[in-house]
N, C-alpha and C positions, 0 to 999 in steps of 0.2 A: 094555190088552194090550201096547202098546208099552213102557210103563213096566216091566212085568215082564220083558220080553225084555232091556231095558237092565240092569235089576238082576241078572238071571241072568248077563249077559255080564260084568258088573263082578266078580260073585261068582266066576265061572270064572277070570277073569284073576288074582284074588287067591290062588286055590287053586293055579294053575300057578306063579305067582311063589313062593309059599311052598315048593312042592315043589322048585323049581330051587334055593332057598337051602339046603333041607335035604338036597339029593342030593349034597352033598360039595364044593360050590363054596366053602364057607367054609373057612378054614384057620387053624391055630394060628399066632399071631405069632412072629417070630424075636426072642425076648427074650434079652438077654444071660444067661449062667448065673449071674453075680454080682449078679442083680437082687433079692437078699435084702432089701436096703434101698434106698429110692428114691434113684436117682441123678440127676444133671443130664442131661437129655436134650439132643441137639444141636438147634439152632434151624432146621435145614433144613425146608422146607415140602414135605412129600410126604404129603398127606392119605390117610388109610384110613378106611373105614367099619367100625365096630365092630358086633358082634351085638347090642350094647345099644341100637342106633339112633343112637349119637352119632358125630360125625365128630371124629377126632384129628388133630393137626398132622402127626404121623408115627408110625411103628410103635412107637418108643420111648416116646412119650406114652401110647399104648395099654397097653403093658406096665407102665408106672408106675401106671396106673389099675387094671389087673389086680391088682398087687401091693397097692395101697391098699385096694381094695374086697374082695379075696379072691374075686373072681368069675372065672369062665372066659369072658372076653370074646375072641371070635374075629374074625379079619378076614373081613368080608363081601365087600368089593371094595375096589380101589384107588380113591382119589378120595373125593369127598364122599358122604354118605348121601342 
């Protein structure tokens, strides 16, 4: 019985976390308008967590990955995933 309660509790936390992410906390990255071709990104370390589950060194590298893969990767949060 205790195992079921723990499992239900973990499932509840996963559902709440997923709802929080989908509730608008994600944002579109501020990519440069001339990002048609991949440009050299600055080397500053300001990590962001992408909606694809990867941590990027900064928002520019996330934008470069968006351009490379043609995927709509959003910023989930500032910092590592």
